[in-house]
C-alpha positions as CSV (number, residue, x, y, z in Angstrom):
1,M,45.8,58.0,-69.6
2,S,42.4,58.0,-71.3
3,A,39.5,58.5,-68.9
4,M,36.9,57.8,-71.6
5,V,36.7,54.7,-73.8
6,S,34.5,55.2,-76.9
7,S,35.5,52.2,-78.9
8,P,33.6,48.9,-78.5
9,K,34.8,46.9,-75.5
10,R,36.8,43.8,-76.0
11,K,36.1,41.0,-73.6
12,L,38.9,39.1,-71.8
13,S,37.9,36.0,-73.8
14,E,39.1,37.7,-77.0
15,L,42.6,37.7,-75.5
16,T,45.0,34.9,-74.8
17,V,47.6,35.1,-72.0
18,E,51.2,34.2,-72.7
19,T,52.9,32.2,-69.9
20,P,56.6,32.4,-70.4
21,T,57.4,30.6,-67.2
22,P,55.3,27.4,-66.6
23,S,53.8,27.0,-63.2
24,T,55.2,24.3,-61.0
25,S,51.9,23.8,-59.3
26,T,49.9,20.7,-60.0
27,S,46.7,22.6,-59.5
28,T,45.3,25.4,-61.8
29,P,43.0,27.4,-59.6
30,S,41.5,30.6,-61.0
31,L,43.6,33.7,-60.5
32,L,40.4,35.2,-59.0
33,S,39.4,32.0,-57.2
34,Y,37.0,34.0,-55.0
35,D,35.4,35.7,-57.9
36,A,32.6,34.3,-60.2
37,H,33.7,36.4,-63.2
38,R,36.6,34.2,-64.4
39,K,36.5,33.5,-68.2
40,S,36.7,29.7,-68.7
41,N,38.7,29.9,-71.9
42,V,41.4,32.2,-70.5
43,T,44.5,31.2,-68.4
44,L,45.0,33.9,-65.9
45,D,48.5,33.2,-64.7
46,G,50.6,34.9,-67.3
47,R,51.9,38.5,-67.5
48,T,51.5,39.1,-71.3
49,L,48.3,39.6,-73.2
50,R,48.3,38.4,-76.8
51,A,45.6,39.8,-79.1
52,K,43.5,37.3,-81.1
53,T,42.2,40.1,-83.4
54,C,43.2,43.6,-84.2
55,I,42.5,45.9,-81.2
56,P,41.8,49.6,-82.0
57,A,43.3,52.3,-79.9
58,D,41.2,53.3,-76.8
59,T,39.6,49.8,-76.7
60,T,39.0,48.4,-73.3
61,V,40.9,45.1,-73.2
62,L,40.5,44.1,-69.6
63,E,38.0,44.8,-66.8
64,I,38.5,43.9,-63.2
65,P,35.2,43.4,-61.2
66,F,35.0,44.8,-57.7
67,A,34.2,41.4,-56.4
68,S,37.7,40.2,-57.2
69,L,39.4,42.9,-55.1
70,I,41.1,42.4,-51.7
71,N,40.2,45.1,-49.3
72,S,39.2,45.6,-45.6
73,S,35.9,43.8,-46.1
74,Q,36.5,41.1,-48.7
75,P,36.9,38.3,-49.0
76,K,36.2,38.6,-45.3
77,D,35.0,41.6,-43.4
78,Y,37.7,42.4,-40.9
79,A,37.1,46.1,-40.6
80,S,34.9,46.1,-37.5
81,S,37.0,43.5,-35.7
82,V,40.2,45.6,-36.3
83,S,38.5,48.7,-35.0
84,T,37.3,47.0,-31.9
85,L,40.6,45.4,-31.0
86,R,42.9,48.2,-31.8
87,K,43.8,50.3,-28.7
88,T,46.8,52.3,-30.0
89,S,46.2,55.0,-32.6
90,S,48.5,54.9,-35.6
91,K,49.3,57.4,-38.2
92,L,51.3,55.1,-40.5
93,I,49.4,51.8,-40.4
94,T,45.6,52.4,-40.8
95,D,42.8,50.1,-39.7
96,D,42.0,49.5,-43.4
97,D,45.7,48.5,-43.9
98,L,45.4,46.0,-41.1
99,A,42.1,44.5,-42.3
100,M,43.6,44.1,-45.8
101,C,46.6,42.4,-44.3
102,L,44.4,39.9,-42.5
103,N,42.6,39.1,-45.7
104,L,45.9,38.7,-47.5
105,L,47.3,36.5,-44.7
106,D,44.2,34.3,-45.1
107,L,44.8,34.0,-48.8
108,M,48.6,33.5,-48.4
109,S,48.0,30.6,-46.1
110,A,45.7,28.7,-48.5
111,S,47.1,25.6,-50.1
112,P,47.6,25.7,-53.0
113,P,47.6,29.5,-53.3
114,S,45.7,31.1,-56.1
115,P,47.8,32.2,-59.1
116,Y,47.4,35.9,-58.0
117,I,48.8,35.2,-54.6
118,A,51.6,33.1,-56.2
119,C,52.5,36.0,-58.4
120,L,53.0,38.5,-55.5
121,P,56.6,39.3,-54.5
122,P,58.0,37.0,-51.9
123,A,59.0,38.3,-48.5
124,S,62.7,38.3,-49.6
125,A,61.9,40.8,-52.3
126,F,61.2,43.5,-49.7
127,L,64.2,42.8,-47.4
128,E,66.5,45.2,-49.2
129,T,64.0,47.6,-50.5
130,L,61.6,48.6,-47.6
131,P,63.3,50.1,-44.5
132,I,60.7,48.4,-42.2
133,H,62.7,45.2,-42.8
134,F,66.1,46.7,-42.2
135,S,68.1,45.8,-39.1
136,D,69.3,48.6,-36.8
137,A,72.8,48.2,-38.3
138,Q,71.5,48.5,-41.9
139,L,69.5,51.6,-41.0
140,A,72.5,53.2,-39.3
141,S,74.8,52.6,-42.2
142,T,72.2,53.4,-45.0
143,L,70.6,56.4,-43.4
144,K,73.5,57.8,-41.4
145,G,72.9,61.4,-40.5
146,S,69.2,61.3,-41.7
147,N,67.7,61.7,-38.2
148,V,64.2,62.5,-39.5
149,L,64.1,59.4,-41.7
150,L,65.5,57.2,-38.9
151,S,62.9,58.5,-36.5
152,S,60.1,57.9,-39.0
153,I,61.2,54.4,-39.6
154,A,61.5,53.7,-35.9
155,S,58.0,54.9,-35.5
156,L,56.7,52.7,-38.3
157,K,58.5,49.7,-36.8
158,A,57.0,50.4,-33.4
159,E,53.5,50.8,-34.8
160,A,53.8,47.6,-36.8
161,S,54.9,45.7,-33.7
162,C,52.0,47.2,-31.7
163,A,49.4,46.4,-34.5
164,F,50.7,42.8,-34.7
165,S,50.3,42.2,-30.9
166,E,47.0,44.0,-30.5
167,V,45.2,42.8,-33.7
168,I,46.9,40.2,-35.8
169,T,47.7,37.8,-32.9
170,E,44.1,38.0,-31.7
171,L,42.4,37.3,-35.1
172,R,45.1,35.1,-36.6
173,P,47.1,33.4,-33.8
174,S,49.0,31.3,-36.3
175,S,50.5,34.4,-38.0
176,T,54.1,35.4,-37.3
177,L,55.5,39.0,-37.3
178,P,57.6,38.4,-40.5
179,A,54.4,37.1,-42.3
180,F,52.5,40.2,-41.2
181,L,55.3,42.5,-42.4
182,H,55.3,40.6,-45.7
183,A,51.5,41.2,-46.1
184,W,51.9,44.9,-45.0
185,S,54.7,45.3,-47.6
186,V,52.4,44.0,-50.3
187,V,49.5,46.2,-49.2
188,S,51.6,49.4,-48.8
189,S,53.3,49.0,-52.2
190,R,50.6,47.6,-54.5
191,S,47.3,49.1,-53.4
192,F,45.0,51.3,-55.4
193,S,42.2,53.7,-54.4
194,V,38.9,52.6,-55.9
195,S,35.3,53.4,-55.4
196,D,33.2,51.0,-53.3
197,P,30.0,50.3,-55.3
198,T,27.9,49.9,-52.2
199,T,28.8,53.2,-50.6
200,T,30.5,55.1,-53.5
201,A,33.2,56.0,-50.9
202,S,36.9,55.7,-51.9
203,T,38.5,52.6,-50.5
204,K,42.0,51.1,-50.6
205,A,42.3,47.7,-52.3
206,L,44.6,45.2,-54.0
207,V,43.5,44.9,-57.7
208,P,44.5,41.6,-59.2
209,L,46.0,41.9,-62.7
210,L,46.1,45.7,-62.6
211,D,49.0,45.6,-60.1
212,M,51.0,43.5,-62.6
213,C,51.1,46.3,-65.1
214,D,54.6,47.7,-65.4
215,H,55.9,51.2,-66.2
216,S,57.6,50.4,-69.5
217,R,57.8,53.0,-72.2
218,P,56.3,53.5,-74.7
219,R,53.1,52.6,-72.9
220,A,51.0,49.9,-74.4
221,C,48.0,50.4,-72.1
222,S,46.5,52.9,-69.7
223,Y,44.2,52.1,-66.7
224,F,41.2,54.0,-65.3
225,M,38.7,53.5,-62.6
226,S,35.4,52.3,-64.1
227,P,31.8,52.4,-62.6
228,P,30.4,49.5,-60.6
229,P,30.2,46.5,-60.7
230,Q,33.7,46.9,-62.2
231,A,36.5,48.5,-60.3
232,A,39.1,49.2,-62.9
233,A,39.7,48.7,-66.6
234,V,42.7,48.7,-68.9
235,A,42.6,50.2,-72.4
236,A,45.0,50.0,-75.4
237,V,46.8,53.3,-75.9
238,A,47.6,52.5,-79.5
239,A,46.2,49.9,-82.0
240,V,47.5,46.4,-81.4
241,A,47.8,44.1,-84.4
242,A,46.3,40.6,-84.3
243,S,48.7,37.9,-82.8
244,S,51.0,40.5,-81.4
245,S,51.8,40.8,-77.7
246,R,53.0,43.9,-75.8
247,P,53.8,44.3,-72.1
248,C,50.9,45.8,-70.2
249,G,52.7,49.1,-69.4
250,T,50.7,51.8,-67.7
């Protein structure tokens, strides 16, 4: 992964996005519908970037502004409310996690959802992969004899239930426990650590587009954290010929 990019930066407007699966939505809201940095001539609901011109190696091909991130304080600042309402300390589900979940639940309930929200894994995708969704019978058969793991998962489930009753039901009465667990699953599996431009402190956040990069080899791209007002950037690892497309593997 390259930490420095010396070649001229390429704007997102110099790339097109291939959309192999047409959207069934009748609306085409911006992927970053709460962000003013959307490029008007780019469709942001695909998963493959196609180069319009030759892109040299180490060229920045994508920048994600901090304003487009989902964290504990944006789009809405839930941090202080969560801290006030929470009575039970938790080692496994932090206050920042809960605040992020609240913002994600708000966005998930919007109609129609933004393309970024529509691209997130559905709740069903986590049912067989994250133990917090497993039934007691599934846990017993899958982790038989692993008492430490079983105890940790039991603690996580208890903390999730407590967080839901103390915080989520107070701030979003319409939310259900399964919806909260879906949001937490997304937050816990797709978050990045980024630098907050207002405080320079490290913060946990969902980074649209960046979390869609896969881990294919050989890598087409690498990502790095960039200075404010950006949050992250993606650079080409090797030169990309005009009109070619490559998976955005990091």
